C-alpha positions in Angstrom: 81.5 107.0 120.5 81.9 110.6 119.3 84.2 111.4 122.4 86.5 108.6 121.4 86.5 109.8 117.7 87.2 113.6 119.0 90.0 112.8 121.3 92.7 112.6 118.7 91.7 115.8 117.1 91.8 117.5 120.6 95.2 116.1 121.1 96.4 117.6 117.8 94.7 120.9 118.8 96.7 121.0 122.1 99.8 120.0 120.2 99.5 122.6 117.8 99.0 125.3 120.6 102.0 124.1 122.3 104.1 124.3 119.4 102.9 127.9 119.0 101.1 126.9 115.5 98.3 129.2 116.2 96.7 129.3 112.7 96.8 125.5 112.5 95.0 125.2 116.0 92.3 127.8 114.9 91.6 126.0 111.6 91.3 122.7 113.4 88.8 124.2 115.9 87.0 125.7 113.1 86.8 122.5 111.1 85.5 120.5 114.3 82.9 123.2 114.9 81.8 122.9 111.2 81.6 119.2 111.5 79.4 119.3 114.3 77.3 122.1 112.8 76.9 120.1 109.7 76.0 117.0 111.7 73.3 118.8 113.7 71.8 120.4 110.5 72.4 118.0 107.7 72.9 114.6 109.0 70.4 112.0 108.3 72.0 109.5 110.9 69.6 107.6 113.3 72.4 108.6 115.8 71.2 112.0 115.8 67.8 111.1 117.2 69.4 109.5 120.2 71.7 112.2 121.3 70.0 115.6 119.9 72.2 117.7 121.9 75.3 115.8 121.3 76.8 118.3 118.5 76.4 121.3 120.6 77.7 119.9 123.7 80.6 118.6 121.7 81.1 121.8 120.0 81.4 123.2 123.7 84.2 120.6 124.4 86.1 121.8 121.4 85.6 125.5 122.5 86.9 124.6 126.0 90.1 122.7 124.5 90.6 125.7 122.1 90.5 128.3 125.0 92.8 126.2 127.2 95.5 127.3 124.7 95.1 130.8 125.6 94.1 132.2 122.1 95.0 135.9 121.1 92.4 138.5 120.9 92.7 138.2 117.2 92.2 134.5 117.2 89.0 135.1 119.3 87.9 137.7 117.0 88.5 135.5 114.0 86.6 132.7 115.5 83.7 134.9 116.2 83.7 136.0 112.7 83.7 132.4 111.5 80.9 131.2 113.7 78.7 134.1 112.9 79.6 134.0 108.9 79.8 130.2 108.2 77.8 128.8 111.2 75.1 131.4 111.2 75.8 132.0 114.8 75.2 128.6 115.9 75.8 128.1 119.5 75.3 131.9 120.5 78.5 133.4 121.6 81.3 130.7 121.3 84.0 132.7 123.0 
C-alpha cells in the first residue's frame, strides 16, 4: 500500500534529477524522509503495528532513488545536515 503511494513521488524525484532541478529533488527527498520519520514517531495508526520496520525501509528506498540521481557533494552534505538536525540522526548515516 505504501509502495503504491510512494511510486509517483519517486518518479517526480527522478524527473527533477533528470531535468537538473537538484534543489527540487533534494527537497522532495527531505520531505519524504520527514514523512516517514513522522509516521514512525508520531502516528497512532494501527498499520504501524503491522509493519514496524516499514518507515525506515521505505526511507531506504527514497535514499536509493535519490542517490541514483548522482547528487553532488554539497547535496550529500546538505542531506546529512537535514537528517542530523531535523530527524535527530534517524536511520543513522543516510548517505
